[in-house]
C-alpha positions in Angstrom: 89.8 73.7 147.1 90.9 77.3 149.0 89.7 79.7 146.5 86.6 81.4 148.2 83.5 80.6 146.2 82.6 84.1 145.9 85.0 87.3 145.9 84.6 90.8 145.5 86.9 91.0 142.5 85.4 91.2 139.1 87.5 89.5 136.3 89.4 91.6 133.9 88.2 89.8 131.0 90.5 91.6 128.8 93.6 89.9 130.5 91.9 86.8 131.9 93.3 84.9 128.9 96.9 86.4 128.9 97.0 85.6 132.8 96.0 81.9 132.0 98.6 81.9 129.2 101.1 83.3 131.5 100.6 80.7 134.2 100.6 77.8 131.5 103.9 78.9 129.9 105.6 79.1 133.2 104.0 75.8 134.9 103.2 73.6 131.8 102.1 71.0 134.5 98.8 72.9 135.0 97.4 72.3 131.7 95.6 69.3 132.3 94.1 70.4 135.7 92.8 73.3 133.5 91.4 71.2 131.0 90.0 69.0 133.8 88.2 71.8 135.1 86.5 72.8 132.0 88.1 76.0 131.3 88.0 76.8 127.6 89.5 79.4 125.4 86.5 79.9 123.5 84.3 81.0 126.6 87.4 83.7 127.5 87.2 84.9 124.0 83.1 85.4 124.1 83.6 86.9 127.9 86.4 89.2 126.5 84.0 90.6 123.7 80.8 90.3 125.7 81.7 90.6 129.1 78.8 89.2 131.7 77.2 91.7 134.1 78.9 92.2 137.3 76.1 90.5 139.5 75.7 87.5 136.7 74.9 84.4 138.5 75.0 81.7 136.0 77.2 78.6 137.1 79.5 79.3 134.0 80.4 82.8 134.9 80.7 82.2 138.4 83.2 79.2 137.8 85.2 81.6 135.7 85.1 84.3 138.3 86.4 81.8 140.9 89.2 80.1 138.3 90.2 84.0 137.7 90.7 84.4 141.4 92.4 81.0 141.8 94.9 82.0 139.0 95.6 85.5 140.9 96.1 83.2 144.0 98.2 81.0 142.3 100.6 83.8 141.0 100.9 85.2 144.7 102.1 81.8 146.3 104.5 81.7 143.6 105.9 84.7 144.8 105.2 87.2 141.9 105.4 90.7 143.5 101.8 92.1 143.9 102.7 95.3 142.3 103.5 93.0 139.1 100.4 91.2 139.3 98.3 94.4 139.8 99.8 96.1 136.9 99.6 92.8 134.6 95.7 92.3 135.2 94.9 95.7 135.8 93.2 95.5 139.4 94.1 97.5 142.3 96.4 96.3 144.3 94.3 96.4 147.5 91.6 94.3 145.9 94.4 91.5 145.4 95.4 91.8 149.2 91.9 91.3 150.1 91.4 88.2 148.2 94.5 87.3 149.8 93.2 87.6 153.3 89.9 86.0 152.1 91.6 83.1 150.7 93.7 82.6 153.8 90.4 82.9 156.0 88.5 80.6 153.8 91.2 77.8 153.8 91.5 78.0 157.6 87.7 77.3 157.7 88.3 74.5 155.3 91.1 73.0 157.6 88.6 73.4 160.7 85.8 71.6 158.7 88.4 68.8 157.7 89.5 68.3 161.4 86.0 67.9 162.4 85.1 65.1 159.8 88.3 63.7 161.1 89.7 64.1 157.3 93.2 64.4 158.9 95.3 64.4 155.7 93.5 66.7 153.8 93.3 68.8 156.8 97.2 68.7 156.9 97.9 69.6 153.3 95.4 72.5 153.4 96.7 73.7 156.4 100.1 74.3 154.9 98.2 76.7 152.5 96.7 79.1 154.9 100.3 80.7 155.8 101.1 80.6 152.3 98.1 82.5 151.0 98.4 85.1 154.0 102.0 85.9 153.4 102.3 84.9 149.6 105.5 82.8 150.0 106.5 79.3 149.4 106.6 77.0 152.4 110.3 77.2 153.0 110.1 80.8 153.5 107.1 80.5 156.2 109.7 80.6 159.3 110.9 84.2 158.2 107.3 85.4 158.1 107.3 84.5 161.8 110.5 85.8 162.4 109.6 89.4 163.2 107.4 88.4 166.1 109.7 86.2 167.7 112.8 88.7 167.2 110.5 91.4 169.3 110.7 89.0 172.2 114.1 88.4 172.7 115.6 92.0 171.6 115.0 93.8 174.6 
């Protein structure tokens, strides 16, 4: 829900399957979600051997591009270091940081949308992801990300 529908990241089709395998290995509970979404290894193998063009707008290709971004974001909020993800999937660190900012902003927009529709429960759930995406940390560490701004006020 919080992955932007289109991003500037072109999936590394050679590393997509290993990225998915790594996530499934570390978090086996995600397997049913991946199946429910319709991600298939056969498609990933096909894209690996015959990658789609950069601006391809076929629905299946757009799905896999967004799914790839979602996997990258999932790794970020699991506190895997940005450098490690960057090396693992062969994408520049700045591109992943840009995706992180886009996802945080998109999540904020979805939260506002939910509030306007009075979907308060969904709004509250998604609001926690806005900060998590911006800083790439688990919820229990979010107060520490705000500590720098508060310390500056009291130190003078």
